[in-house]
C-alpha positions in Angstrom: 114.7 104.4 114.7 114.2 107.7 112.4 117.0 106.3 109.9 115.2 103.4 109.6 111.5 104.8 108.6 114.0 107.1 105.5 115.2 103.5 104.8 111.6 102.3 104.4 110.6 105.5 102.5 113.4 104.8 100.2 112.4 101.3 99.6 108.9 102.2 98.6 110.4 104.7 96.6 112.5 102.4 94.9 109.2 100.1 94.8 107.3 102.4 92.8 109.4 103.0 90.0 110.4 99.3 89.9 107.1 98.2 90.5 105.3 100.6 88.4 106.9 99.9 85.7 106.2 96.3 85.4 102.8 97.3 86.1 102.9 99.0 83.6 103.5 96.8 80.5 101.4 94.6 82.4 98.6 97.0 82.2 99.1 97.5 78.8 99.1 94.3 77.5 96.1 93.1 79.7 94.6 96.8 79.0 94.2 97.7 82.2 92.8 101.2 82.6 94.3 102.6 85.2 98.1 102.5 84.3 96.9 105.1 81.6 96.0 107.0 84.3 97.7 110.6 83.7 98.5 111.5 87.0 100.1 108.1 87.9 102.1 108.0 84.9 103.3 112.0 85.1 104.5 110.7 88.7 106.3 107.4 88.2 108.3 108.9 84.8 109.4 112.4 87.2 110.5 110.2 89.6 112.6 107.6 87.0 113.7 110.7 85.3 114.5 112.7 88.6 117.1 109.2 89.8 118.6 108.9 86.7 119.6 112.8 86.5 121.2 112.4 90.3 123.2 109.7 89.2 124.6 110.9 85.6 125.1 114.2 87.7 127.0 112.2 90.2 124.7 113.8 93.2 123.7 111.4 95.9 120.4 110.2 96.8 119.5 112.7 99.0 117.4 109.9 100.9 120.6 108.0 101.3 122.2 111.0 102.5 119.8 111.9 105.0 119.8 108.0 106.3 123.7 108.0 106.4 124.0 111.3 108.6 121.3 109.8 111.1 123.2 106.7 111.3 126.2 108.9 112.2 124.5 110.8 114.9 122.6 107.8 116.9 125.4 105.4 116.2 122.9 101.9 117.3 122.1 98.9 115.3 119.7 98.9 112.6 116.2 97.3 113.6 115.5 93.9 112.1 113.4 95.5 109.5 116.0 98.1 108.6 118.6 95.2 108.2 116.6 93.2 106.0 115.2 96.6 103.7 118.8 97.5 103.7 119.8 94.3 102.1 117.4 94.5 99.5 118.1 98.0 98.8 121.9 98.7 98.8 124.3 96.8 96.7 128.4 97.1 96.4 128.9 97.7 92.7 130.4 100.7 90.9 128.5 104.3 90.5 128.4 104.0 86.4 126.4 100.5 87.3 123.3 102.0 89.1 123.9 105.2 86.5 123.3 102.8 83.5 120.6 101.0 84.7 118.9 104.1 86.0 118.9 105.8 82.3 117.8 102.6 80.4 115.1 102.1 83.0 114.1 106.2 82.1 114.2 105.6 78.5 112.1 102.6 79.0 109.6 104.9 80.9 110.0 107.1 78.2 109.1 104.5 75.3 106.2 102.7 77.8 104.4 106.4 77.6 104.4 106.2 73.5 103.6 102.8 73.3 101.3 102.8 75.7 100.0 106.2 76.1 98.3 107.6 79.1 94.6 108.6 78.7 94.1 112.5 77.5 92.9 114.8 80.5 89.3 116.2 79.0 88.5 119.7 80.4 85.8 119.7 83.1 83.1 122.3 82.8 83.4 124.7 85.6 79.8 124.8 86.4 77.9 122.2 85.2 74.6 123.6 83.5 71.3 122.6 85.4 68.9 120.4 83.3 66.6 122.2 81.0 63.2 122.2 82.2 61.7 121.8 78.8 64.1 118.9 78.5 61.6 115.8 78.4 64.2 113.7 80.0 63.4 115.9 83.0 60.3 116.3 84.8 59.8 118.1 87.6 56.1 117.7 89.2 55.9 121.3 91.0 57.1 123.1 87.0 54.1 124.1 84.9 56.9 124.6 82.4 57.7 120.6 82.3 56.3 119.1 79.3 57.0 115.1 80.3 54.9 112.9 82.4 56.2 110.4 85.1 57.0 107.0 83.1 58.2 108.9 79.6 61.3 107.8 78.6 
């Protein structure tokens, strides 16, 4: 059962990488502001670069290794969900095919970073200053220094 849970997490990670890339492209074309969110884009680019680096260096995916170890330790049949997710996630192809696909997707995500750049992070002020009582935009009825009157713009 834990192996199936890891399989589902693995599938969600793959969905984030592939689906996220498709949404970045669509969002760039449709001017969706959320696809330019810096944290999302950093997480997405970092995820695909990590996967591509693992594949190019011949390192097995830790989630796959963990799932395989659990399946060997407790030999039981995969659940219905586990069988279907495994069919969607795993393919019998040579390793170089996956490494090449991951590298191309990482390069495409880096190119998307340049063509559909994330928003710049604006520095936040540490402490927001209180409105000046003499500023006509603010009226405090209990402050004699306030020069504005109710109803003033």
